C-alpha positions as CSV (number, residue, x, y, z in Angstrom):
1,M,9.6,-4.0,10.5
2,V,12.4,-2.0,11.5
3,I,16.1,-3.3,12.1
4,F,18.2,-1.7,14.8
5,D,21.8,-2.1,15.5
6,L,22.1,-2.8,19.5
7,I,25.1,-3.5,22.0
8,C,24.7,-5.1,25.4
9,A,26.7,-3.8,28.4
10,N,29.2,-6.5,27.7
11,G,29.9,-5.1,24.4
12,H,28.1,-7.8,22.2
13,Q,26.9,-6.1,19.2
14,F,23.7,-7.7,17.4
15,E,20.5,-6.6,15.4
16,G,17.1,-6.8,16.4
17,W,13.9,-6.5,14.3
18,F,10.9,-4.4,15.9
19,N,7.6,-3.2,14.8
20,S,8.7,0.7,15.7
21,L,11.0,2.3,17.8
22,S,8.5,2.6,20.5
23,D,8.3,-1.6,20.4
24,L,12.1,-1.5,20.9
25,E,11.9,1.1,23.8
26,A,9.2,-0.8,25.3
27,Q,11.2,-3.9,25.5
28,V,14.1,-2.8,26.6
29,S,12.3,-0.6,29.5
30,S,10.8,-3.7,30.5
31,K,13.9,-5.7,30.5
32,I,12.3,-8.0,27.8
33,L,15.1,-7.7,25.5
34,T,18.3,-9.5,26.4
35,C,21.7,-9.9,24.6
36,P,21.6,-13.3,22.6
37,I,25.2,-13.9,23.7
38,C,25.3,-13.1,27.2
39,G,21.8,-12.8,28.3
40,T,22.3,-9.1,29.9
41,D,19.2,-6.8,29.9
42,N,21.3,-3.8,29.6
43,I,21.1,-3.0,26.1
44,L,21.5,0.1,24.2
45,R,20.6,1.1,20.3
46,R,23.7,2.1,18.5
47,P,23.7,6.0,17.5
48,S,23.2,8.0,14.4
49,T,24.7,11.0,13.3
50,F,22.9,14.7,13.4
51,G,24.3,18.1,12.2
52,L,24.7,20.9,14.7
53,V,25.1,24.6,14.5
54,K,26.4,26.4,17.4
55,S,25.5,30.2,18.0
56,R,27.6,30.8,21.0
57,P,30.6,29.1,22.8
58,Q,29.7,27.1,25.7
59,A,31.5,27.8,29.1
60,Q,32.0,24.3,30.0
61,P,31.8,20.9,27.8
62,P,29.1,18.5,29.0
63,A,30.0,16.0,32.1
64,V,30.3,12.6,30.9
65,S,30.3,9.3,32.9
66,G,32.0,6.2,32.4
67,G,35.3,7.2,33.6
68,P,38.7,7.0,31.8
69,P,39.6,3.6,29.9
70,Q,41.8,1.6,31.9
71,E,44.5,-0.8,30.8
72,S,42.6,-4.0,31.6
73,D,39.5,-2.7,29.7
74,D,39.1,-4.7,26.5
75,E,37.5,-3.4,23.3
76,Q,33.9,-4.2,24.1
77,T,34.3,-2.6,27.5
78,L,36.0,0.7,26.0
79,L,32.8,0.4,23.3
80,F,30.3,0.5,25.8
81,K,32.0,3.2,28.2
82,A,32.1,5.5,25.0
83,L,28.4,5.0,24.6
84,Q,27.9,5.7,28.2
85,Q,29.8,9.3,27.5
86,L,27.7,9.6,24.4
87,K,24.4,9.2,26.5
88,A,25.6,12.4,28.6
89,I,26.5,14.4,25.3
90,T,23.2,13.6,23.9
91,Q,21.6,14.5,26.9
92,T,23.3,18.2,26.8
93,L,22.5,18.5,23.2
94,E,19.0,17.6,23.2
95,K,18.8,20.3,26.3
96,E,20.6,23.2,24.7
97,F,20.0,22.8,20.9
98,V,16.5,23.4,19.2
99,D,15.8,20.3,17.2
100,V,15.0,21.6,13.6
101,G,14.9,17.8,12.1
102,G,15.2,18.0,8.4
103,N,14.9,21.8,8.1
104,F,18.6,22.0,9.4
105,T,20.1,23.4,6.3
106,N,17.6,26.1,5.7
107,E,17.6,27.1,9.2
108,A,21.5,27.3,9.4
109,L,21.8,29.2,6.3
110,K,19.0,31.6,7.4
111,M,21.0,32.5,10.6
112,H,24.3,32.7,8.8
113,F,22.9,35.3,6.5
114,G,20.8,37.1,9.3
115,V,17.6,36.4,8.3
116,S,16.6,34.9,11.4
117,P,18.1,35.2,15.2
118,K,21.2,32.9,15.6
119,R,20.6,30.0,18.1
120,N,21.6,26.7,18.9
121,I,20.4,24.3,16.6
122,R,20.5,20.6,15.6
123,G,18.9,18.3,13.1
124,V,19.7,16.3,9.9
125,S,21.0,17.0,6.4
126,T,22.0,15.1,3.2
127,N,25.7,15.1,2.1
128,E,24.8,17.6,-1.0
129,E,23.2,20.0,1.7
130,E,26.3,19.7,4.0
131,K,28.4,20.8,0.7
132,V,26.1,23.7,0.5
133,L,26.6,24.7,4.0
134,E,30.5,24.3,3.7
135,K,30.6,26.7,0.5
136,E,28.6,29.3,2.2
137,G,31.0,29.2,5.1
138,V,28.4,27.7,7.7
139,E,30.5,26.1,10.4
140,F,28.8,22.8,11.8
141,F,29.8,19.4,12.9
142,K,28.1,16.1,13.1
143,V,27.8,14.1,16.1
144,P,26.5,10.9,16.8
145,M,23.4,10.8,19.1
146,L,21.7,8.2,20.9
147,S,17.7,8.0,20.9
148,R,16.0,9.8,23.8
149,K,14.8,6.6,25.5
150,T,17.9,4.8,25.1
151,N,18.4,2.6,28.6
152,I,22.0,2.5,29.9
153,S,23.4,2.4,33.3
154,S,26.5,3.3,34.9
């Protein structure tokens, strides 16, 4: 069993227990999964973080949906809008950065020292690996990412 933190379009946060990520994704896409509080089937998996190394400046930041916060928006609505924006950012990062997974630190160091060509990469690293990158002067930043098949509508 795998436990995922979830949120609905109305901002209700809850957790779900699933056999696998694909089980969660199947239930979300088939609208079987609903919020236990309000019953909506517009459910998101909460994000996790990834490290990124950018090899060249980007001309323009990624477009985001969801619009600016309104005075009438409550905290839960703001959280859902933020997740919508995060989805747009995630899609841009998946498109423009090569996923190196757990080899993030090694790949970033190779590029930093000129052993391999510079490119945009993304992946995961431990706190200890991040300290090594900082010590060596490798610029990177962490960004929360949504799963590829997260279901969210505007």
